N, C-alpha and C positions, 0 to 999 in steps of 0.2 A: 253656351248658346241656347241649349234646351231651356234652362231656367229663364233666360231673358225672353225667349219666344213665348213662354207660358205666363209671363208676368201679368198679362191682361186676362188670364184664365181662359184663353183660347189660343189656338195655333193656326195661323193662316197658311195657305198653300205656298206662298213665297218663303215663309219661315221654314217650312218643311223642306223646300228645295235647298235653302241655304244650309240647313243641318245635314241634309243628304250629301251635298257637295263637300262640306267640311269632314264628314265621317269618311267619305271615300278618299279624300286627300290625305287625311291623317291615319287611315287604316283602322278606323274604329268599327266595331260591330254594332248592329242595331237589331233588336228583337221586334220592335214595332215602330211605327212612324213617329211616335211622340217622344221617345227616349233614346239617347245615344249613350252607350256605356263605354267607359274607358277600359284599358287593358286589365287592371286589377279587378274591376267589377265583372268583366267577362270571365276571368279565371274562376271567380266564385260561381257565377251562373252556369258555366260549362263544366264544373268539377264533376268527377266521377260520382255516380249515384251512391256509391258506398262510402264516400268520404264524409267524415264528421267535420263540420265547419263551425268556427266561432268567428263572427265578423265583428270587429271592433273599429269604430270610426266615429268621429264627432258628429253632432247634429248637422243635418243639411247635406250630408254626403251621399244620399241616395240609398241608404240601407233598406228601406221599405221597398223601393222600386226594384232593387236587386233581389230581395226576398220573393217578390211577386214573379219576377223574370225567372228565378230559380225554380219556382213551382211549375211555371209554364214549361220550362225546359225539361224538367223531370218527367212531366206527363208526355210531352212530345217524344221523349226518348224511351217511353214504354212503362214508366211507373204507373200503376193503377191509381187513379185519383182518390179512390176510397182508402188508400194506404198512406195518405198525407194529412197531417194535422197542421194548421196554421193558427196560432193563438196570439191574441193581442189584449189590450186593456179595455177599450171602450167599443160600444156598438158603432160609433162613428168611424173608428179605425177599421173595424171589421168590414163595414160597408165599403170603405175605400180599398181595402185589400181585395175584396170580391170584385169590385168594379175593375180594378187594374188587371187582375188575373183573367177575368172574363174577356177583356179587350184582346187577349192573345189568341182567342179561339173564335171560330165562326159559329159553332153550335154549343149551346149550354150542355148538351148531352155529353160532350167531351169531358165535362167536369162533374159528372154524377158521382155523388159520394164524397167529394172533396169536403173536408171538415175545416171550416173557418169560423172561429167563434171567440168570444171573450173567455178568459180563464175562468171567471166566475160562472158563466153559463155552462161551460163544459163540465165543471165539477158538479153543478146542479144536475145536469143530465146524468152524470155518472152515479150520483148519490140516489136520485129519485127515479131513475129510468128502469129499475129492475122489478120491483115488487109493489103491489098496492099498499102493503104494510108501511113501506118507506114513505109513501106519499102522505101518510098521516102526520108526519113530522115536518111539514112544509115551512114552518116558521123558525127563524134563527138568523144569525148574522152570516155574511159571506165567509168570514174567517172560520166560523164554526163548521159551515158546510165543507169548506176546503179541508179542514182538519179531520172531519169524519171520513172523507174520501181518502186522505192520506193514511188514516188508520186502517181502512179496508185494504189499501195497497200493501201496507206493511204486514198485514195479517194474511196476505196472499189470497184474497178473495178470488175464487175461481172465475166468477163472472167478469171481474175487472181484468184479470189476467187474459182471459179469452178475448175480451174487448180490444186489448192492446196487442194481441199476439201477431196480427198482420201489419201493424204499424211499421212503416219503413222510414218515414221522414217526419220529424217534429221540428217545426220552425216557429220560433218565438220572436215576435216583433216587439221592439222596445224592451228587451230583456234587462237592460241596464237599470230599469226602474223597478224591477222585482225586489221585494223585501218580505221578510217574515214568512208567513205560512204559504204565500203564493210562490215564493222562491223555493221553499221546501217541496211543494207539490211538483214544480217543474223539474227539480233535480231528481 
């Protein structure tokens, strides 16, 4: 019903009422007025904050929506937003993730410090964000950049270890598409 309602890229009040009635009738949980989650999706969203989750589902099953709802739930349950990383592939995907998560909150201040970025930009920030000397090496491929950050992690670079020390949640959108050095970095 949700997908059908959003087919024209907008959702009318009557469509919201129909979705609300169906959700109530079928015992489904909703986190916001645009998405109705089924039982298995709600189990992921509401999982204990210490659970390690791997979500495997075919395209179009709502994995990204569930990831966004999971982030919102974690924050509402007390996880500090600055202790969450959400990584994806493209700037377009990052914007969609931000928009979806921000829809769960009344104030952007609730999300201060939440890290949502592409894998490439995150490794760029990690590699060049520490010293002026590093900035002198600004040119090179994304793969080289990721490899350099991986080397620093493997060599137990104290700045990187400190950077990740408070990380509580790492959420990777579209992880099934990771290959090569990006996959190594995430692992």
